[in-house]
N, C-alpha and C positions, 0 to 999 in steps of 0.2 A: 260492741263497744266496751272497753274496759272501764274501770272505776275512775272517778276523778281523783287526782292526787290529793293526799290528805292535807298538805299544806302548800299554798301557792302565794308566798309573800310578794310576788311580782304582779298579783292579780289586778292591782289598780292601774297597771300600765305605765308606771313611772318608777324612777329611781332617785333617791337622794341619800346622802350619808347622814344617818340619824340613828338615835338609840331605838326608837320605835317600840318602846316598852308598853306592855299591857298588864293589867292586874291578873294574877294567877289564882285560880281556885285551888287551895292546897290539896284537895282530893284528886285533882288532875295533874299532880306534880310529875309522876312517873307514867310512861306509856309502854305497854307491852303488846306486841303483835305477832304475827306468824313467823317473823324472821328471828324470833327470840332464840330458838335452839342453834341456828347457824351462827348468829352473831356472838352468842355466849361461847360457842366452840372456838370461834376465831379469837376471842379474847383469851381463852385458856391457852391456845397455841402461841399467841404473841407473848403472854406472860412467861411461858415456858422457854421460849427461844430468843426473845428480845426484851427481857424484862426492863433493862435500863432505858430502853427507848420508849416504854409505855407506862412505867411507874417510877416516880421519884418523889422524895419528900425531904424537906430540910429538917434538921433536928429541932425539937421543941414543938412539933405539931402533933404529937401523939394523942394528947387529950382531945384536940379538935377532931382528929381522925376518928376517934372512938365515938365522939358525939355524932358525926356524920353517919357512922355505921348504925348506931342505936336508932337514930331518926329514920333511916331508910328501912331498917327491919320492922319497926313499928308500922310504918306506912304500908309496906308490902303485906304484912299479916292482916292489917285492917282493911285494905282496899282490894286485895287480891286473895281472899281466903280460899278460893278454889285452886290457887297455885302455890301458896306458901303457908307453912305451919311452923310456928316457933315453939320449941320445947326447951326451955332454959337456954343453954349456950349453943343449941343446935337449931338450924333453920332448914326445914325440909322443903325442897322444891318439888312439889307434887307432880308437876307437868313432865319433868324429865327424870325423876327418881334420885336426884342428887341430895345429899345431906351436907350442909356447910357448917363447919365448926367456927362459930363466931369469935371465939377467943383463941384461935390458932396462933401460938407464939411464933411460928415460922413465917407468918405473914403480917404485914402492916394492916391496921384496921381499914384504911382507905382502899387498899388492894382487895381485901375481902369484899368490901362494899361494891367495888367495881365489877366483881365477878357475879354479882346478883342481878344486874340490870343492863339494858342495852345502852343506857346513857354513859358518857364519859363524865368524870367527876373532877372538878378543879377547886382547890381551896385557896382563897384569897385572904390576906391578912394586912391590916393597916400598918404602914411604916411611916418614917419621918416625912416623906414627900409623896405619899400615895399608897394605894393597895398593891401588894406584891403577890405573885403566884408562889405559894410555899409548899404545895403538895398537889399531885395529880395522878389519877388513873386515866390515861389518855391513849386508848387503843385505836381510835378512829380520827386522827387529826386530819384536817383539811389544809394541807400544804404548810404545816409548821412543825417544828421539832421541839419536843419538850425540853431537851437539854439546852436549847437556845433561849428558853423563856423562863426556866425555873429561877426564882429569886429576883426576877426583874419586876419593876413597877409597870402599871398599865400603859403609861405613855411609851415606855421603852418596848414593851411587848408589841404594841401596835405601830411601832416606828415605820415598818414597811408599807402600811396602809396609806395610800395617797389622801391627804386632807385630814387625816385623823387628828393630828396635833392641833391644827388650826380650828377645826370644827367641833370635835367631840372631846378632846383631851380634858379640858376643865369641867364641862358638864358631866362627864362620866365620873370624874373624881368626886365632884360634889354629890352626885346621886349615891355613890357608894357610901359616902359619909352619912347620908340621911336615911338609908334603907332600914326599915323596921323588920323585926323578926316575924311579925304577924301580917306583913304586907309583901309576900313574894310577888315577883313579876316574871314575865316571859317575853321573848321576842323571837323572830325568825329571820334568817337571811338565806340567800341563794347564791349558787355558783354553777358554772357549766363546764365541768371537767370532761376530758375526752377519755375517761376510764371509769370503771365502777369499783375501784379499790377503796374499801373503807379505811384501811390503813394507808394513808397517802401523805407522808410527811414532807414531800417536795412537790413543786409544780408551779408555784407562782412566777409570773413575769415572763413566760415564754412568748415569743413574738414571731418566730419564723413560720412562714406559710407551710401548711401541711397539705400536700396535693392529694393525699389519700382520702381526705375528708371532703366530699363533694355534696352538692344539693341532693344527690341521690342516696348518699350513705350517711349523712350527718345525723339523721333520725335514729340510726342504730349505733353510731359511733360516739355520740355526745350524750351526756347524762345531766339531769337536773339534780343537783345536790342541795338539799335544804337542811339547815340546822335549826332545830327547835331548842332554844337556850332558855334556861331558867336561872334566876338569882334569888337567893334567900339568905337572910342573916341567921347564923346559928345563935340561939338564945343564951347559951352558957359561955362559949368562948368569944362571941362577938365577931368571929370570922365570917366570911361570906362564901357560900357554896354556889359554884357556877356549874350547871349541868349542861351537857350538849348531847342531844339525841339526833342522829343523822338518818335522813331518808334519801334514798337514791332511786330515781326513775329514769328510764331511758327517754330521750327527748321525744321519740315517736309516740309516747303515751298521750301526748297532746293532740294527736290526730283525731281523737273523738271529741275534742274540746277547742274548737276554733277560737272561742273568746279568750281562752288562756294563751293560745299561740299568739294572738294579736297583742295581748297584754305583755307577754314576755318580750315580744319584738319591741314594744314601746319602751320597756324597762331597759333593754339592751341599748336602745338608741339614746337613752338618757345618760348612759355612763360617760364620765369624762374620759378623755384619751388615756390618762394615767390609770384610772380604775379599770378600763378595758384591758390594758396591758397587765395590770396586777392580777386580774381574774383569768389571764391567759386565754382570752377569747380571740385575740388577733389571728392565731394560726388558722382558724376556720370561719372568720367573720363573714366573708362573702357567701360561703355555703350556708351559714346559719341564717343570714338575712333572706336569702332566696327561699330557703325551706320554710321559715316562719311566715313569710309572705304568702306562700302557696297554701299552707295548712290553715292560716288565718282566714282565708277566703271561704273555707268550709266545703 
């Protein structure tokens, strides 16, 4: 039997549209695992071939970007001393032999920061009517395009999410206003894509039945995508840094954990019709229900 998924935000067997924020121990801010080399290599490839798709920043964010980079480098050197060593403007990645020039004039500071960790990094800044996305290193989007969201406020960013404006819009804006620099938080969400692409800028809202995904194949064809997200206010600029760490597991990983299969089945059953369409579960819903029912029986 394989190991239990690291995060299972569906484990209580229910779903509701909520912030679901938890206090974050700052020492646990960044997570590094065995996928680090492959995911960093994918980031490098995307930045080399599709830079405008994965990195953008509005003018005037340079100081805040530098603050993010400095904060991240300090954290890596302190909490992962076996992996990172800083010497002035150089950061040595001991695990893979890379040396990163932290003041490289050819790269934006947030771009350099994004090349150091598996997390995506998004910078939010207060505007006249809410916080706006003003810069991002976003190599692993879950069905959204950076170009569509840059410069937009939270309500507009989440416009496609069913129920967001009515349920979460104002509470999220209030929370962003009150977030303290010494009180970072985290949350997790889940989705069930029928692919394992980390760079997945499209995919929401598909509804046509997929006959190739059956109760016999859905365990190998569908994946559990979990995002571990953190929020922290930058003490100098006052901007908010939003990080996204993506975990992907094939659905059949749950075959050793019938309680999680039952929980996921319950959470899927709680989805509103609009949210089920938004999450693109409809193309394989019948196969998914049959599979999770069987696996949940142990």
